[in-house]
VEXVEXGU-803342 format. One record per residue (C-alpha): residue number from 1; residue in one letter; x, y, z. Coordinates in Angstrom, 2 decimals. Example, Ala and Ser with C-alpha at 12.3 -4.5 7.8 and 13.67 -1.06 7.14 Angstrom:
BEGIN
SITE; n; res; px; py; pz
SITE; 1; A; 12.30; -4.50; 7.80
SITE; 2; S; 13.67; -1.06; 7.14
***
This chain:
BEGIN
SITE; n; res; px; py; pz
SITE; 1; M; -8.79; 36.27; -35.28
SITE; 2; T; -9.31; 33.74; -38.09
SITE; 3; F; -12.74; 32.31; -38.91
SITE; 4; K; -13.22; 29.04; -40.77
SITE; 5; A; -15.94; 26.62; -41.90
SITE; 6; P; -18.11; 24.67; -41.08
SITE; 7; D; -20.19; 27.53; -39.66
SITE; 8; S; -20.91; 30.28; -42.13
SITE; 9; L; -18.49; 33.17; -41.88
SITE; 10; A; -21.30; 35.63; -41.14
SITE; 11; E; -22.60; 33.41; -38.31
SITE; 12; Q; -19.12; 33.21; -36.80
SITE; 13; I; -18.71; 36.98; -36.95
SITE; 14; A; -22.17; 37.46; -35.47
SITE; 15; H; -21.34; 35.05; -32.64
SITE; 16; H; -18.08; 36.88; -31.91
SITE; 17; L; -19.80; 40.27; -31.74
SITE; 18; A; -22.75; 38.86; -29.78
SITE; 19; E; -20.39; 37.52; -27.11
SITE; 20; R; -18.86; 40.98; -26.68
SITE; 21; I; -22.31; 42.57; -26.37
SITE; 22; I; -23.57; 39.92; -23.94
SITE; 23; R; -20.51; 40.33; -21.70
SITE; 24; G; -20.88; 44.10; -21.72
SITE; 25; E; -17.63; 44.71; -23.59
SITE; 26; M; -19.66; 46.62; -26.17
SITE; 27; K; -21.91; 49.12; -24.43
SITE; 28; P; -25.54; 50.11; -25.17
SITE; 29; G; -25.61; 52.78; -27.85
SITE; 30; E; -22.08; 52.00; -29.02
SITE; 31; R; -21.67; 52.23; -32.78
SITE; 32; I; -20.41; 49.20; -34.69
SITE; 33; Q; -18.36; 50.35; -37.67
SITE; 34; E; -18.30; 47.89; -40.56
SITE; 35; L; -14.84; 48.89; -41.74
SITE; 36; R; -13.31; 48.59; -38.29
SITE; 37; V; -14.80; 45.11; -37.78
SITE; 38; T; -13.64; 44.10; -41.27
SITE; 39; Q; -10.07; 45.13; -40.53
SITE; 40; A; -9.98; 43.76; -36.98
SITE; 41; L; -11.23; 40.31; -37.99
SITE; 42; D; -9.67; 40.18; -41.47
SITE; 43; V; -12.96; 39.34; -43.17
SITE; 44; S; -14.94; 40.78; -46.06
SITE; 45; R; -17.21; 43.76; -45.62
SITE; 46; G; -20.09; 41.77; -47.12
SITE; 47; S; -19.73; 39.11; -44.42
SITE; 48; V; -19.75; 41.80; -41.74
SITE; 49; R; -22.95; 43.31; -43.18
SITE; 50; E; -24.59; 39.89; -43.17
SITE; 51; A; -23.45; 39.35; -39.56
SITE; 52; L; -24.98; 42.67; -38.52
SITE; 53; L; -28.31; 41.65; -40.04
SITE; 54; I; -28.16; 38.45; -37.97
SITE; 55; L; -27.48; 40.48; -34.82
SITE; 56; E; -30.37; 42.80; -35.61
SITE; 57; R; -32.70; 39.80; -35.95
SITE; 58; R; -31.45; 38.66; -32.54
SITE; 59; H; -32.24; 42.05; -30.96
SITE; 60; L; -28.66; 42.88; -29.97
SITE; 61; I; -28.21; 45.76; -32.40
SITE; 62; A; -30.35; 48.23; -34.33
SITE; 63; I; -29.46; 49.36; -37.84
SITE; 64; L; -30.76; 52.84; -38.55
SITE; 65; P; -30.70; 54.84; -41.82
SITE; 66; R; -27.71; 57.20; -41.98
SITE; 67; R; -26.69; 56.20; -38.44
SITE; 68; G; -25.51; 52.66; -39.04
SITE; 69; A; -25.44; 49.84; -36.49
SITE; 70; H; -25.63; 50.50; -32.75
SITE; 71; V; -25.83; 48.18; -29.75
SITE; 72; T; -29.41; 48.20; -28.48
SITE; 73; E; -30.36; 49.69; -25.14
SITE; 74; L; -31.49; 47.26; -22.45
SITE; 75; T; -34.45; 49.01; -20.79
SITE; 76; A; -36.86; 47.95; -18.05
SITE; 77; H; -39.72; 47.81; -20.57
SITE; 78; K; -37.71; 45.56; -22.90
SITE; 79; V; -36.71; 43.29; -20.02
SITE; 80; R; -40.33; 42.91; -18.86
SITE; 81; S; -41.52; 42.21; -22.40
SITE; 82; L; -38.74; 39.70; -23.05
SITE; 83; C; -39.18; 37.81; -19.77
SITE; 84; A; -42.96; 37.56; -20.22
SITE; 85; L; -42.63; 36.13; -23.71
SITE; 86; M; -39.74; 33.78; -22.91
SITE; 87; S; -41.60; 32.38; -19.88
SITE; 88; E; -44.51; 31.32; -22.09
SITE; 89; M; -42.18; 29.70; -24.63
SITE; 90; Y; -40.26; 27.91; -21.88
SITE; 91; I; -43.58; 26.54; -20.62
SITE; 92; L; -44.38; 25.21; -24.10
SITE; 93; L; -40.97; 23.52; -24.30
SITE; 94; A; -41.13; 22.05; -20.79
SITE; 95; N; -44.66; 20.73; -21.41
SITE; 96; A; -43.41; 19.04; -24.58
SITE; 97; V; -40.71; 17.20; -22.61
SITE; 98; A; -43.17; 16.23; -19.87
SITE; 99; T; -45.56; 14.87; -22.49
SITE; 100; G; -42.95; 13.18; -24.67
SITE; 101; W; -40.41; 11.47; -22.43
SITE; 102; K; -40.91; 7.70; -22.22
SITE; 103; V; -37.89; 6.10; -20.57
SITE; 104; Q; -35.36; 7.42; -18.07
SITE; 105; A; -32.73; 7.66; -20.81
SITE; 106; D; -34.79; 10.39; -22.49
SITE; 107; L; -34.05; 12.60; -19.49
SITE; 108; A; -30.29; 11.93; -19.46
SITE; 109; P; -29.39; 15.14; -21.37
SITE; 110; F; -31.11; 17.24; -18.70
SITE; 111; V; -29.38; 15.42; -15.85
SITE; 112; Q; -26.02; 15.94; -17.58
SITE; 113; I; -26.73; 19.65; -18.04
SITE; 114; Q; -27.68; 19.88; -14.36
SITE; 115; Q; -24.28; 18.39; -13.49
SITE; 116; R; -22.48; 20.90; -15.73
SITE; 117; L; -24.45; 23.77; -14.21
SITE; 118; T; -23.40; 22.60; -10.76
SITE; 119; A; -19.75; 22.43; -11.85
SITE; 120; S; -19.97; 25.97; -13.29
SITE; 121; F; -21.50; 27.17; -10.03
SITE; 122; E; -18.69; 25.61; -8.01
SITE; 123; R; -16.13; 27.41; -10.23
SITE; 124; Q; -18.21; 30.61; -10.12
SITE; 125; D; -17.95; 30.62; -13.91
SITE; 126; I; -20.79; 32.96; -14.89
SITE; 127; H; -20.29; 32.80; -18.65
SITE; 128; T; -20.35; 28.99; -18.83
SITE; 129; F; -23.29; 28.90; -16.41
SITE; 130; V; -25.34; 31.18; -18.69
SITE; 131; D; -24.39; 29.11; -21.76
SITE; 132; E; -25.37; 25.86; -20.02
SITE; 133; S; -28.68; 27.39; -18.93
SITE; 134; F; -29.59; 27.69; -22.60
SITE; 135; S; -28.38; 24.16; -23.27
SITE; 136; V; -31.45; 23.11; -21.26
SITE; 137; M; -33.65; 24.95; -23.73
SITE; 138; R; -31.99; 23.34; -26.76
SITE; 139; A; -32.29; 19.86; -25.26
SITE; 140; T; -36.08; 20.31; -25.36
SITE; 141; Y; -36.27; 20.94; -29.12
SITE; 142; P; -36.53; 17.28; -30.22
SITE; 143; F; -39.52; 16.83; -27.88
SITE; 144; A; -41.31; 19.95; -29.10
SITE; 145; D; -40.55; 19.29; -32.78
SITE; 146; N; -41.73; 22.82; -33.64
SITE; 147; P; -39.42; 24.70; -36.04
SITE; 148; Y; -41.29; 27.99; -35.60
SITE; 149; L; -41.00; 27.88; -31.82
SITE; 150; Q; -37.35; 26.88; -32.08
SITE; 151; E; -36.50; 29.72; -34.48
SITE; 152; T; -38.26; 32.29; -32.30
SITE; 153; V; -36.53; 31.12; -29.12
SITE; 154; E; -33.12; 31.05; -30.82
SITE; 155; N; -33.53; 34.60; -32.08
SITE; 156; L; -34.47; 35.83; -28.60
SITE; 157; Q; -31.89; 33.78; -26.71
SITE; 158; P; -28.96; 36.22; -27.13
SITE; 159; A; -31.00; 39.08; -25.68
SITE; 160; M; -31.97; 36.87; -22.75
SITE; 161; S; -28.35; 35.79; -22.27
SITE; 162; R; -27.37; 39.44; -22.12
SITE; 163; A; -29.94; 40.10; -19.41
SITE; 164; Y; -28.92; 37.04; -17.35
SITE; 165; F; -25.24; 37.87; -17.61
SITE; 166; L; -25.85; 41.40; -16.36
SITE; 167; A; -27.82; 40.19; -13.32
SITE; 168; L; -25.30; 37.48; -12.43
SITE; 169; D; -22.27; 39.69; -13.06
SITE; 170; Q; -23.60; 42.30; -10.65
SITE; 171; R; -24.49; 39.60; -8.13
SITE; 172; K; -28.14; 40.61; -8.23
SITE; 173; A; -28.93; 37.00; -8.97
SITE; 174; S; -27.18; 33.94; -7.63
SITE; 175; M; -26.33; 30.83; -9.57
SITE; 176; S; -27.59; 28.76; -6.62
SITE; 177; E; -31.03; 30.33; -7.05
SITE; 178; Y; -31.16; 29.27; -10.71
SITE; 179; L; -29.89; 25.80; -9.82
SITE; 180; E; -32.67; 25.34; -7.29
SITE; 181; L; -35.24; 26.43; -9.86
SITE; 182; F; -33.93; 23.96; -12.44
SITE; 183; E; -34.12; 21.17; -9.86
SITE; 184; R; -37.78; 22.00; -9.16
SITE; 185; L; -38.54; 22.24; -12.87
SITE; 186; L; -36.92; 18.89; -13.65
SITE; 187; A; -38.91; 17.24; -10.86
SITE; 188; A; -42.15; 18.69; -12.28
SITE; 189; V; -41.28; 17.48; -15.79
SITE; 190; I; -40.51; 13.97; -14.52
SITE; 191; A; -43.83; 13.93; -12.62
SITE; 192; R; -45.65; 15.31; -15.70
SITE; 193; D; -47.06; 17.97; -13.37
SITE; 194; F; -48.14; 20.64; -15.87
SITE; 195; V; -49.56; 22.95; -13.22
SITE; 196; Q; -46.26; 22.92; -11.34
SITE; 197; I; -44.33; 23.49; -14.58
SITE; 198; R; -46.32; 26.66; -15.23
SITE; 199; D; -46.02; 27.81; -11.63
SITE; 200; V; -42.23; 27.32; -11.55
SITE; 201; L; -41.57; 28.99; -14.90
SITE; 202; T; -43.97; 31.87; -14.28
SITE; 203; A; -42.31; 32.60; -10.95
SITE; 204; Y; -38.92; 32.23; -12.62
SITE; 205; G; -39.87; 34.78; -15.29
SITE; 206; R; -41.04; 37.30; -12.69
SITE; 207; R; -37.96; 36.80; -10.53
SITE; 208; S; -35.58; 37.07; -13.48
SITE; 209; C; -37.29; 40.28; -14.54
SITE; 210; E; -36.90; 41.79; -11.06
SITE; 211; L; -33.23; 40.86; -10.83
SITE; 212; V; -32.30; 42.20; -14.26
SITE; 213; I; -34.15; 45.48; -13.70
SITE; 214; S; -32.40; 45.85; -10.36
SITE; 215; A; -29.06; 45.31; -12.08
SITE; 216; L; -29.99; 47.86; -14.75
SITE; 217; T; -30.82; 50.45; -12.10
SITE; 218; D; -27.37; 50.08; -10.53
SITE; 219; A; -25.45; 49.78; -13.81
***
């Protein structure tokens, strides 16, 4: 595989490895050997080290003294902690859109994402569906205009993607269920119904947590 600009080389390597972890191709506890990655991807060892630091910041790997880099375990406690935190950040982002949208055109990106989610569901394309689910999150950033919130969400997003993919891949969760939730959330945002926004996203966080833990139990 050849990596090129404009993205930094380390970011591209990190993205490549993250995709393998999210899809379950690299298993929890599996060691990531710098030299092997360097040779497989034909990149410098320094770029691989930088990529591993990015992955550690995104909670997909742990780098331990004398043990090197390992794929992190996905435990019930981590899933509960992650879902609880992400739910609160999603509420902040959704509230920002509800407060900030002025004309119907402001909501066009969310309608377009909804259409792409529906198309992914019809194809039963889990990977694209998960990716598009996080496109919703990124479409909220201009409304929130909060670089600290954005950075925190982006660093946690790969871990959340990993959890979603596991639940959907094992059919513990259904794409139709997530589509219905997004429809309810979009209606609440359009109505500027902040109570409903919190109710929908809190229930979503609890449900996601249950589904992922169920998938973990059967993995």
